[in-house]
C-alpha positions as CSV (number, residue, x, y, z in Angstrom):
1,X,-29.7,88.0,67.3
2,X,-30.4,84.4,66.9
3,X,-31.9,85.0,63.6
4,X,-28.9,87.0,62.4
5,X,-26.6,84.3,63.5
6,X,-28.7,81.7,61.8
7,X,-28.5,83.7,58.7
8,X,-24.8,84.1,58.8
9,X,-24.3,80.4,59.1
10,X,-24.3,78.9,55.6
11,X,-27.1,76.5,54.9
12,X,-26.1,73.0,54.0
13,X,-27.7,71.3,51.1
14,X,-29.5,68.2,52.0
15,X,-27.6,65.0,51.2
16,X,-28.9,63.2,48.3
17,X,-30.0,59.6,49.0
18,X,-27.5,57.1,47.8
19,X,-28.8,55.3,44.8
20,X,-29.0,51.6,45.2
21,X,-26.6,49.7,43.0
22,X,-28.2,48.2,40.0
23,X,-28.9,44.6,40.5
24,X,-26.9,42.4,38.3
25,X,-28.8,39.6,36.6
26,X,-27.7,36.3,38.1
27,X,-25.2,34.5,36.0
28,X,-26.9,31.8,34.1
29,X,-25.1,28.5,34.4
30,X,-24.9,26.6,31.2
31,X,-27.5,24.0,31.0
32,X,-25.8,20.6,31.5
33,X,-26.9,18.9,28.4
34,X,-25.8,15.4,27.6
35,X,-22.9,15.3,25.1
36,X,-24.2,12.1,23.5
37,X,-23.6,13.2,20.0
38,X,-19.9,14.0,20.7
39,X,-19.4,10.8,22.5
40,X,-21.0,8.7,19.8
41,X,-18.8,10.5,17.2
42,X,-15.6,9.6,19.1
43,X,-16.7,6.0,19.6
44,X,-17.3,5.7,15.8
45,X,-14.0,7.3,15.0
46,X,-12.0,5.0,17.4
47,X,-14.0,2.0,16.2
48,X,-13.2,2.8,12.6
49,X,-9.5,3.3,13.4
50,X,-9.4,-0.1,15.2
51,X,-11.2,-1.8,12.3
52,X,-8.6,-0.3,9.9
53,X,-5.7,-1.6,12.1
54,X,-7.3,-5.1,12.3
55,X,-7.8,-5.1,8.5
56,X,-4.2,-4.0,8.0
57,X,-2.9,-6.8,10.3
58,X,-5.0,-9.4,8.4
59,X,-3.6,-8.2,5.1
60,X,0.0,-8.5,6.4
61,X,-0.7,-12.0,7.8
62,X,-2.0,-13.1,4.4
63,X,1.1,-11.7,2.6
64,X,3.3,-13.5,5.1
65,X,1.5,-16.7,4.4
66,X,1.9,-16.2,0.7
67,X,5.6,-15.4,1.2
68,X,6.1,-18.6,3.2
69,X,4.4,-20.6,0.5
70,X,6.6,-19.0,-2.2
71,X,9.7,-19.7,-0.1
72,X,8.7,-23.4,0.0
73,X,8.1,-23.5,-3.7
74,X,11.4,-21.8,-4.4
75,X,13.3,-24.4,-2.3
76,X,11.5,-27.2,-4.2
77,X,12.4,-25.7,-7.5
78,X,16.1,-25.2,-6.5
79,X,16.3,-28.9,-5.4
80,X,14.7,-29.9,-8.7
81,X,17.2,-27.8,-10.7
82,X,20.1,-29.2,-8.8
83,X,18.9,-32.7,-9.5
84,X,18.5,-31.9,-13.2
85,X,22.0,-30.4,-13.3
86,X,23.5,-33.5,-11.8
87,X,21.6,-35.7,-14.3
88,X,22.8,-33.5,-17.2
89,X,26.4,-33.7,-15.8
90,X,26.2,-37.5,-15.7
91,X,24.7,-37.7,-19.2
92,X,27.3,-35.4,-20.7
93,X,30.3,-37.3,-19.1
94,X,32.9,-38.2,-21.7
95,X,33.5,-41.7,-20.4
96,X,29.8,-42.6,-20.5
97,X,29.5,-41.3,-24.1
98,X,32.5,-43.3,-25.2
99,X,31.2,-46.5,-23.6
100,X,27.8,-46.0,-25.3
101,X,29.4,-45.4,-28.7
102,X,31.4,-48.6,-28.4
103,X,28.7,-50.9,-27.0
104,X,25.6,-49.5,-28.6
105,X,26.8,-48.2,-32.0
106,X,29.9,-50.5,-32.5
107,X,32.4,-47.6,-32.9
108,X,36.1,-48.1,-32.3
109,X,39.0,-45.9,-31.4
110,X,40.8,-44.5,-34.5
111,X,44.3,-46.0,-35.3
112,X,45.4,-42.9,-37.1
113,X,44.1,-39.4,-37.4
114,X,44.0,-37.7,-40.8
115,X,43.4,-34.0,-41.4
116,X,42.1,-32.7,-44.7
117,X,42.6,-29.1,-45.7
118,X,40.1,-27.7,-48.1
119,X,40.7,-24.8,-50.5
120,X,38.7,-21.6,-50.1
121,X,35.9,-20.9,-52.5
122,X,36.2,-17.5,-54.0
123,X,33.1,-15.8,-54.7
């Protein structure tokens, strides 16, 4: 009977052995390499920009100095022009011209003024 009972009982299949999980390759960390090339590039770029700014400032200062020199020259020329205008005004004064005509050239005031009318020439 024992054998018949053993036969009636279903046989269980043996459990398969669990497969081990595949090992993952360890993550490689990026090699810490020096970033000298990038640093040097940035230093060169910044130095170039600073040199450009300095050159621009020097150019602006030179232009300012030239502008100041031109302002001084302009003021001198204006003063010279004003002096010449005053001298011309004195030289062109009617009283001075009359006095010069009388004393230097011996001219006198006219007693009577005469107007002469000329005929037109047809032609």
